[in-house]
Rosetta silent file (secondary structure, phi, psi, omega in degrees, C-alpha in Angstrom):
SEQUENCE: MTETDPICPPICPLCLRPIPPGVKQSQHHLIPKLKGGKGGPTILVHHICHQEIHATLTEAELAREFNTPETLRAHPQLAGFFDWVSKRPPEFHARGRSSLRKQRSRKRRK
SCORE:     score description
SCORE:     0.000 S_00000001
   1 L     0.000  137.281  178.436   83.559  -26.888  212.498 S_00000001
   2 L  -107.654  174.665 -178.369   82.575  -23.383  213.505 S_00000001
   3 L   -65.034  -26.915  179.346   80.941  -20.583  211.548 S_00000001
   4 L   -92.735    2.115  179.645   84.355  -18.946  211.040 S_00000001
   5 L   -64.391  125.394 -178.266   86.015  -22.176  209.934 S_00000001
   6 L   -65.491  -20.759  178.155   87.521  -21.614  206.447 S_00000001
   7 L   -73.232  -30.853 -177.800   86.501  -25.138  205.484 S_00000001
   8 L  -126.176   82.260 -178.106   82.858  -24.298  206.140 S_00000001
   9 L   -64.863  155.896  176.444   82.345  -20.603  205.242 S_00000001
  10 L   -60.223  157.665  179.829   79.309  -18.725  206.585 S_00000001
  11 E  -106.877  133.512  173.910   76.155  -18.721  204.463 S_00000001
  12 L   -66.474  124.385 -178.518   74.487  -15.490  203.350 S_00000001
  13 L   -74.564   -2.509 -179.428   71.000  -15.635  204.907 S_00000001
  14 L   -99.625  -54.738 -179.342   69.572  -13.772  201.895 S_00000001
  15 L   -96.734  -11.417  175.894   70.865  -15.515  198.749 S_00000001
  16 L    68.701   19.235  172.900   71.890  -18.686  200.651 S_00000001
  17 L   -91.448  152.887  174.949   75.314  -18.782  198.958 S_00000001
  18 E   -68.027  154.129  177.830   78.489  -19.368  200.993 S_00000001
  19 L  -115.337   84.112 -179.376   80.604  -16.309  201.853 S_00000001
  20 L   -68.495  159.070  177.766   84.196  -17.539  201.410 S_00000001
  21 L   -55.616  142.987  176.966   87.186  -15.582  202.746 S_00000001
  22 L    89.877  -12.290  179.304   88.193  -12.737  200.484 S_00000001
  23 L   -84.047  141.687  178.985   84.713  -12.211  199.026 S_00000001
  24 L   -59.911  127.530 -177.057   83.177   -8.753  199.431 S_00000001
  25 E  -141.723  161.188 -179.966   80.905   -8.923  202.426 S_00000001
  26 E  -144.174  156.434  171.687   79.012   -6.565  204.743 S_00000001
  27 E   -95.887  117.516  177.128   77.337   -6.511  208.141 S_00000001
  28 E   -95.682  122.546  176.457   73.701   -5.516  207.606 S_00000001
  29 E   -76.614  118.703 -177.340   72.002   -3.871  210.584 S_00000001
  30 L   -61.770  -36.182  169.734   68.519   -5.413  210.769 S_00000001
  31 L  -108.750  120.538 -176.099   67.273   -2.145  212.266 S_00000001
  32 L   -56.522  144.072  178.159   69.094    0.707  210.480 S_00000001
  33 H   -54.794  -38.333  179.333   71.451    2.728  212.668 S_00000001
  34 H   -66.329  -18.166 -178.599   69.588    5.893  211.689 S_00000001
  35 H  -110.458   22.408  175.237   66.379    4.364  213.091 S_00000001
  36 L    97.863    9.375 -176.677   67.789    3.262  216.453 S_00000001
  37 L   -90.404    4.529 -179.694   69.584    0.092  215.440 S_00000001
  38 L   -60.972  127.900 -177.786   73.064    1.093  216.504 S_00000001
  39 L    81.892   -0.463  179.737   74.462   -1.787  218.552 S_00000001
  40 L   -83.692 -174.620 -177.124   71.488   -3.975  217.476 S_00000001
  41 L   -65.640  142.944  174.283   71.566   -7.301  215.636 S_00000001
  42 E  -127.400  161.968  173.488   73.438   -7.605  212.339 S_00000001
  43 E  -129.083  142.608  175.921   73.746  -10.315  209.719 S_00000001
  44 E   -82.674  123.311 -178.713   76.758  -11.104  207.545 S_00000001
  45 E  -135.279  164.702  170.810   75.756  -10.877  203.876 S_00000001
  46 E   -64.641  145.494  179.823   77.404  -10.581  200.463 S_00000001
  47 H   -58.614  -39.453 -178.712   78.129   -6.992  199.609 S_00000001
  48 H   -64.793  -36.147  177.102   76.023   -7.242  196.434 S_00000001
  49 H   -66.738  -42.751  178.136   73.035   -8.459  198.534 S_00000001
  50 H   -63.291  -43.142  177.569   73.523   -5.536  200.951 S_00000001
  51 H   -59.182  -42.740 -178.006   73.641   -3.044  198.106 S_00000001
  52 H   -65.567  -38.282  178.055   70.381   -4.368  196.677 S_00000001
  53 H   -56.003  -51.927 -174.058   68.615   -4.077  200.050 S_00000001
  54 H   -77.260  -17.486  174.075   69.490   -0.359  200.328 S_00000001
  55 H   -80.920  -18.703 -174.891   68.761    0.312  196.669 S_00000001
  56 H  -102.781  -40.292 -172.545   65.275   -1.143  197.045 S_00000001
  57 L  -116.113  149.996  175.353   64.062   -0.135  200.528 S_00000001
  58 L   -81.836  164.121  175.561   64.163    3.059  202.568 S_00000001
  59 H   -58.964  -40.089 -179.598   65.593    3.142  206.114 S_00000001
  60 H   -64.209  -43.921  178.668   62.042    3.578  207.430 S_00000001
  61 H   -63.311  -40.731  179.254   60.786    0.508  205.519 S_00000001
  62 H   -63.829  -42.185 -178.866   63.706   -1.539  206.785 S_00000001
  63 H   -70.486  -39.067 -174.269   63.056   -0.529  210.420 S_00000001
  64 H   -79.217  -49.216 -168.655   59.282   -0.934  210.208 S_00000001
  65 L  -120.894  -29.605 -169.862   58.648   -4.004  208.049 S_00000001
  66 L  -118.146   60.307 -174.865   61.802   -5.620  206.697 S_00000001
  67 L  -112.293   23.183  173.344   63.948   -6.211  209.800 S_00000001
  68 L  -138.322  156.577  175.570   64.527   -9.987  209.581 S_00000001
  69 H   -58.543  -36.042 -178.319   66.226  -12.101  206.922 S_00000001
  70 H   -65.761  -42.672 -179.033   62.855  -13.819  206.320 S_00000001
  71 H   -71.640  -32.811  175.855   60.960  -10.580  205.598 S_00000001
  72 H   -64.135  -46.791  178.978   63.776   -9.354  203.363 S_00000001
  73 H   -63.604  -29.714 -176.777   63.679  -12.620  201.356 S_00000001
  74 H   -81.770  -13.585  178.705   59.878  -12.367  201.105 S_00000001
  75 L   -62.406  125.068 -173.212   59.951   -8.861  199.566 S_00000001
  76 H   -52.143  -48.951 -178.336   58.878   -9.413  195.904 S_00000001
  77 H   -68.784  -42.872  178.864   61.646   -7.365  194.234 S_00000001
  78 H   -66.481  -37.380  179.721   64.368   -8.614  196.591 S_00000001
  79 H   -59.588  -40.747  178.148   63.177  -12.216  196.247 S_00000001
  80 H   -64.451  -44.321  177.217   63.698  -11.978  192.466 S_00000001
  81 H   -61.883  -47.362 -178.383   67.178  -10.557  192.976 S_00000001
  82 H   -63.097  -35.652  176.955   68.170  -13.131  195.568 S_00000001
  83 H   -65.941  -43.411  179.765   66.913  -15.942  193.309 S_00000001
  84 H   -64.297  -48.335 -176.631   68.919  -14.510  190.400 S_00000001
  85 H   -71.107  -23.812  179.430   72.111  -13.959  192.340 S_00000001
  86 L   -63.984  -18.641  179.583   71.857  -17.400  193.982 S_00000001
  87 L   -90.633    1.899  177.176   72.679  -18.904  190.593 S_00000001
  88 L   -98.575  159.142  177.770   75.967  -17.000  190.473 S_00000001
  89 L   -66.338  154.458 -175.329   79.257  -18.143  192.100 S_00000001
  90 L   -56.517  -29.368 -178.448   79.810  -16.898  195.668 S_00000001
  91 L   -85.225   -0.935 -178.991   82.510  -14.474  194.534 S_00000001
  92 L   -60.164  132.920  174.569   80.231  -12.843  191.916 S_00000001
  93 L  -149.076  132.292  175.274   79.986   -9.088  192.356 S_00000001
  94 L  -128.322  157.017  178.315   78.566   -6.457  190.053 S_00000001
  95 L   -64.496  126.286 -176.616   78.146   -2.791  190.559 S_00000001
  96 L   -85.507  175.576  176.909   74.849   -2.331  192.330 S_00000001
  97 L   -78.255  161.423  176.090   72.186    0.343  192.002 S_00000001
  98 L   -70.690  153.029  178.561   72.312    3.513  194.107 S_00000001
  99 L   -68.662  159.010  179.257   70.492    3.600  197.369 S_00000001
 100 H   -59.580  -38.209 -179.895   67.064    5.259  197.446 S_00000001
 101 H   -62.065  -43.384  178.315   68.478    8.035  199.627 S_00000001
 102 H   -66.493  -40.866  179.611   71.164    8.827  197.019 S_00000001
 103 H   -60.189  -45.095 -179.198   68.630    8.648  194.176 S_00000001
 104 H   -66.373  -38.828  179.287   66.302   11.130  195.912 S_00000001
 105 H   -61.879  -41.406  179.958   69.220   13.445  196.745 S_00000001
 106 H   -65.451  -38.046  178.652   70.222   13.573  193.066 S_00000001
 107 H   -62.969  -38.854 -178.171   66.636   14.427  192.036 S_00000001
 108 H   -65.889  -31.638 -177.326   66.573   17.351  194.499 S_00000001
 109 H   -73.323  -25.186 -174.800   69.806   18.798  193.001 S_00000001
 110 L   -74.718    0.000    0.000   68.361   18.919  189.457 S_00000001
């Protein structure tokens, strides 16, 4: 069996749930593209996990400190989220929070 084998779907390295075919998924750049990570390593994650990363951390924080699955899982706020979502079925998806960049942009417009 290979990682792309439908019998054995890939595992999200953040919440540790399987990522079956048809489930919303994303490629997360471990070093953000805006910080020099274009063409760099990526990990396949659930879309909801990816949304939470970008809602919690800035691009600079991701590039500087949280650029491995292990450091992302160790972040206190993300660890709580990954623990919570790990108890949900693999196809679970809820609308995530806005990214920090979008939140700051909205504050500047007011």
